[in-house]
N, C-alpha and C positions, 0 to 999 in steps of 0.2 A: 607704510614701509612695514609696517606688520604684518598687514594683508599678503604683501609679496612675499615675505620669507614664508608665512604660512602655506602660500600656493606652491611656491618651490619643493617644500618638504612634503606637500600630497604629491607633487609629481614625481620625486623621488622616490617614494611610498609605492607609486604605481610601476614604476621601472623594475622595482625590485619586485612586485609581485609579479609581473611580466616574466623575468627572467626566470622564477621560480617555476612558474608555470611550463615554460619552454624547457627547462630542466627535467620536469616532473614526464614530460611527454619522451623523453629520451631513455627512462628509467624504465625497467621489465617489473612486473609484478601485477585476473579479476575474477572473484568468486561473489556468486550471487549475494550473498549473506552481506558482503561489504558494497553493494551497489549504490548504495543510499549516502549520498554527500552530507557532512556533517552540517553545511550550511542550507540543507536545504529545508524548507518551511511549511510545506503542506501535504508529504508523504506520511501515510499513516504508518503509526510505528508497529502494527500487528502483522504479522505474517501472513501469507495468502490462507484463505479458508475454502471447503470446497461448497459446493451449490446448496447443499442441504442445511448448513448453517447461516445461509443469508435469508432475510425476512423480507417483508412488505417493502415495496419500493418506495414508498411514500416516508418512510421513518429513517433513522439514521442509526438504528439499534444494532445494525451488524458489527461495528467497531464500537460504537459509543464513544467516538471521536467527538470532541469539543470544538465547535466552528470549523471542521474540515469534512468533505465529503467523502464516501467509501471509495477505497481504491484496491479493488481483490485481485489477487491474482490466482486464477482457477487452479486447482489441481490438475495435473495431465493424468490420463488413463490411458491403457492400452485398448486396443480395437477389441470389443466385445462381440460375440454371436449375437446378431439380432433376434434369433429365436431363442435366446438365453433369459428371456422375462420370465419363461414359466418357473412354477416352484419347483425346486430341485429336490429329485428323489435321489436319496444316496444309492439307493439299488441299482436305478438306471446308471448312475455315475459310474459304478462298480462296473457294471456289463459294458460300457463304452472304454474302458481301459485295456489296453491289449499290451503285451510284453515287447520289450524293445527289439527290432528285427537284428539279425546280425549283423557283425561289423561290416561296414561299407556297403551295406545294401539296404533298401527301403522296400517294404511292399507295395505292387502296385496292384489296388483293388479291382479294375477293369481286366487286366490281362494276366494277375497273379503270376507274375513273372521279375524276378528280381533285377531292378535296375541298380545302375549308378549311383552312389550317394555323395553328396559334396561334402567333402574330408572338413571343409572350413566349418562346417556344423557340428555340434555338439549333442550328444543326447542326454537330457537333463532327466528322463523318466529312468526308474530304477527298473533293471531288467527281473522283475518279478512279476511271475503271472496273477498273481492276486494280491494286492497292495493292502487288502482288507477294507472294511467300512470306515466311512470317514467319522470323525467325532463330531460334536456338536459347534465345536469352534470353528472347523474347516467348513460345516455346513452351511453355518450363518455367513461366512465370509463368502462362499460361492453364490448365496442368495443376495448378498447385499450388491456384488459384483453383477450378475444377472440383471438386476433393479435399475441400474444407471443407465441413463441414455447414450446409446452407443455414439453419438455425434455423425458428422457427415463428411465423408472423404471428399477432398477437393485436390485432386493428383496428390502430390507428397505432403499435402498438409490434412489436418483433420480438424474441422470446425464444430465446436461446441457452443449454440446459441441458446439463450432462454430469453423469455417475455413475460414480465410481469404487470399486470393489471390489478390495480387496488382503488377501492375508496377510502378515505382518510378524512379524520377530524384533528384539528388543531386549536387548544384553548391557551391564550395568552393574556396573562396577567402582569400589568406593568404601571407602578406607583399607582395601583388602587383602581385601574382601568381593566376593563376585561374585552376581549374581542375574540370571536369564534370564528374558526374558518373550516369549511368542507370542500374537499377537492379530489380530483382524480388523479391519479399518478400513473404513468406508464414507463416503467423500466425495462430497459433492453442490454443485456450482458451477452459477452462471447469470448470464447478464448480460441486462436487460430494457432495450433502448435505443427510444427514441422516433423516430419518422419524420415529424416536422413539419417545415413550411416555415419556421417562426420559433420560436426558443426550441428547448430539448431537455432531455429528463430520461432518467438513466441510473441504473440500479439495479443492483447487484452485491452477490452472496451467497455465502457459502462455509460450508461446516459439516462437521467430522468428527467422526464418531461410532466409538469403539472398544470391542471387547469382547474381554477376554482368553480366552485357550484353555485358560490353568492358572492355578490360583491365585483369589484374589479382586479383587474390579472396582476396588478402590481406587486403584490407580496407572494406571487409565486416564486419558488425556488428552485428553477432548473439547475441540473450539473451535469457535467459530461467529462469522462476520461478515457483517453487511449495511449497504449504505451506499446512499445517493441524493445525486446530486447534479443540482438544477435549475439551467440557464443561461437567464436572461432577456435576450435581445437587447433592450434597451432603446431604443438607437440604434446608428447605425454606429460612433459612438466610444465608446459605453458599455455594458458587459456587467456583469451582478449573477449571483450565486451563492449558492444556499442549500443547503448542505451537511448532510446528517444521518447520523450512523454508531453502529451499536450492536455491542459485541462480548462474548465471553465465552471465559475462559479460564483453566487454573489457574497459579497461580503456580510457576514454574519452580522445581525443587530448586537450580539454581546463583544463583538470586537471594540476596543478602544478607539478605532480610527472609523468605526461607522458612522456615517452622518445624522446627526439630531434631527426628528422631525422629518426624515425622509419616509416618501410613499415607497420609493424603490432605491435600496442601495445600489451601492457600484458592483459591476459585472468585472470579474477578475479573469483576463486570460493569462495563462502561464504555458511557457516552452520551455521545455529543460531537453539535454543532451549530455551525455558522458561517454568516454571513452577511458577503458582501464586494461591493463595488464596483468595478470599474476604469474608467478614463477616460483616454482619449488627447486631449490637446490640443497638437497640431503633433508634436515631438519627444519630449515630456513625457509619460511612463506614471506615474499616479497611482493608488495601492490603497487603500482602507481597509477593515478588518475586524473584525468583533465576534464573539467566540467564547465557548461554555460547556461545560463537561465535568462529568460525575458518576460517581464511583468507588463501587461498593458492593461489600463483600466476604463471601464466606462463611465459615462457620465452618471451621476446619481439625481433622480427625480426628487423634487421638493415638494412638501404637502401643498404649496400654492401653484403648483402645476409647471414651476421654472424648471431648469436644470443646473447643475453644478459641475463643471467642469474636473476632472482627475488626471488630466494630461502631466500636471507636475508630481507624480507619483510613478510614472512610467521610467522603468528604469532596466538596466542589463548589468548582469553579473558574471563573472570568470572564477574559478578557484580550482586550485589542483592540490592533490595530498598523496602522503608517501605512507606506507605502512608496512610494518615488519613484525612478524611473529616466529615463534620458536614452537616447535612441536614436542609436548613432552611427551605426549602421546597421540595415537589416532583420534582419541577423541577430546583432547586438550589442547588448545593452542592460545597461550598468552600472546598477545601484540601490544605494539604501541604505534601511534599514528599522529602525523603533524598536517597540517593544513595551512593554506595562505590564499586570500582572494580578495577581490575588489569589486565594488558594487559603485555604478557609474548613473546617476540621474540624467534622463534627457534634458531636462532643464539645470542649469546650474544652479539657481535658487528656486525655491518654491513659492508660492503664493503668499507666505510669511516673510520671505527673504533670508531663507536659511539655506547654505549649502548643506545637502545631506548625503553626497556621494561620501563613500567610508571606505575604510581597510579592514579585512576580517583577518583574526589570527587565532588557531584553536589548536590543541595538543590533548591527548587522551590517553589512556591505556587500559585495557581490557582482558578479557580470554573470551573465547569461540570454544564452544564445546558441542559435541554430538555424540551421544550415547543411544543412536538409533531411533526408531520410531516412538519410544517413550519420553525421552528428554533430549531436547536440541535448542539452541540458541547463541545469545552473545550478550554480554553485561559490558559495559565501561563506563568511566569516572574521568572528567579531565576539565578543562579552562578554556573560555573562549573571551575573544575581547574585539570589541568592534569600536574603530576610532572614526569620527568625523572630519572633514575638511573644514567645517566651520568652528571655530574656537568657542563661540558660544555655546556649543553642544557638547556637553559632557560624554565621555566614552561610557559604554556599556561591558562592564565586568560581570562575567557568570561563571559559576561552578555548573559543570553539565554532569547529566547521568542520561545514558542513551543505551538500547537494547530491545530485545525481542527475545521470549522464552515460549518455545511449546512444549507442552506437558501433557501425556495421557494417561493418567494413573490407572485406567481401566480400560479395557475394550469398548469401544462406544462411546467413551468420554473424551472430549478435548479440552484443553485450558490454553488460553493464549495469553502473555502479559507483553504488553509494550511500555516502554520508555522513551521520552523525546526532550530534549532539550534546545530551543532556538533563540536568537536574539531578534527582535522586530524592531522596524524602524516607526517611528510615531510621526504623526503628522503635526500633534499640536506645538504650538510656538512656544520655543526654548527647550524642549524636551528632545532629546537623541532617540532615545529608545527604551524598550524593556526586555527583562528575559522572561520567558516563558516555557514552563513545565508543564509536561502532561503524561497521566498515567493512565493507561488503556488496560481494558481486559475483557475476555470473550470466553464463554463456556458453553458448551455443546454437548447433550447427552441424548443419546439414541435410548428413549424409553421403551419403544416397542419396533418392530421391524420396518413401520412406515411412518414412526413418529419419532421428531426430533425436537426437544426443548432448548430452547436458548437463554441465555441471561448474560447480558453486558454492564459496563459501567465505566467511568472514565471521571476522572478530575483534572482541570485545567487551572494553574496557578500563573496570575501573571505579576511579576515582581517588577513594580516602578521603584526603581534604586533614589530617584531624585527626590520622588513626594512621599514615598511610602505609601500612598494610598492604593494597594494593593486588591485585585478581586479574584475569586475563584468561581468556575463553571463546574457544576456536577451534573452528571447524564446518567441515567441507570435506565435500565429497558429489560422486558421478557418477550418471548416470542415463541411459536409453535410452527411447525411445518410437517405437515400430513401429506406424503407422497400416495397419491391417488393411483398411480402407477407410474411406470419408468419414465414417461412424457408428461404427465401434469402433477402439480403439487398445488396445495392450499396453504396459505400463509396468514397467520396473524400475529400482530404487534402491539405493544403497549409501551410507552416512553416517558420520561419525567426528565426534565431541566430547569435547574434553577441556576440563577448567578446574582453573586452577593458581594458587597464591596465595592469601593471606586465610584460611588454613586450610583450604581446598577441595583436593581431589586425586579428581577423578572422571573418570571415562573411559566414554564409552557409545558402543556400534557399535549402528547401526540397519541392517536391509535389508529390503526387501520387493519383490514382484512383483505386480500387478494389471490389470486390464482397465478401460477408461473408454470408457463408450458416451456418444455425444455425437449431438444434435439439431440 
């Protein structure tokens, strides 16, 4: 009878969640900064970084993320003259600037006759015969623009691909043992951006394939990610987003759910989609979103050659959220947000006999700010609860802190800071899950016109509320990128990772050097 009552409660919870999701779909309100679901567990907390800030494919020093692969969103740039790779001569630039033509006409270089001008286009160039010499800041800015690869135009899209080939070494120390791995890593990145007068589609992708130079290939760590964001400009004050992501990565050995004594950890396929709509009414900013995710696990390979099935971890989740903000000024928007979701496992009970399907509830409040290129981002704090269908599993209650901040204290220096809080399901018998908190940072500084230095760091705390046997993973890294020319970079990175607490005592040192070909 007790189980019957519990099951009925869970079903009512699912009906409530479904009703909430349906209601969300009918409400207006998407801004790219809002696009990440509060229940997302694998997206990097850092905002997108430009190509010059990314390093060797065989290291994770780009974001310093613990147990998460890099998922960058490359910055988009305008079309650049293919001949602009030369050094800019301020005198030559002055010579090419001409006064604005008379109103409603433009100069025809071939016939030297006035032609009718498109009245929908405006002249941004001042009607000044001699604008004067460029100062050093303007000269450096134009030089950097000319040094960037122009990309390839494909119809109404611009493709900016890059390929990195690196040679790397990795030294792992675990409970007194030492293992050295030398490997090649091939990384492919690309951004496909639309050039439409209305609406926008951005597709980003990244993949890393590793091949060991010594030993077997079981401990190689490939990963791949691809995502698409379709922005629909419905009206001046209404914007919709349709987002889809796919990713693959191997479970990190520092993860509490990793299989002990496995020669190859399970691979994780994750599919995500979200539809959101944002509407502004005066100073009120409203957002509604509905999302779904699917996690599929491959088998883990044990050291004795056998395999361990992970099918009891396959699951599907659906969640919805509502957000309401008030514009104090164009640069500051406080907001509140609530979210509700349900996670359903394919198998009602896992291999230990526990029902791990759950309901998720979250609320948070924060502020979004945008002071231009110097400082922008979002910070929020809140509360999240995950309750499981099995009465033997205690619910997880966690205070959350989320956000990202981009700061440029001076020209050529960029600092990105990310905060993320999630609740992760456990596979241990009798344990429901744990709260995970991650702080990440990345600093990039342009030391010379062709040389960029990078520093990264992160700390990930896993809070096991029932046992109190918490652990922390620290990662720190440094790297250099030398732009040989607009199409070729040389990269070098070094990274140190350590995990302490919770029975873990592991240190990993990685280093690599590579070449990146850009177009």
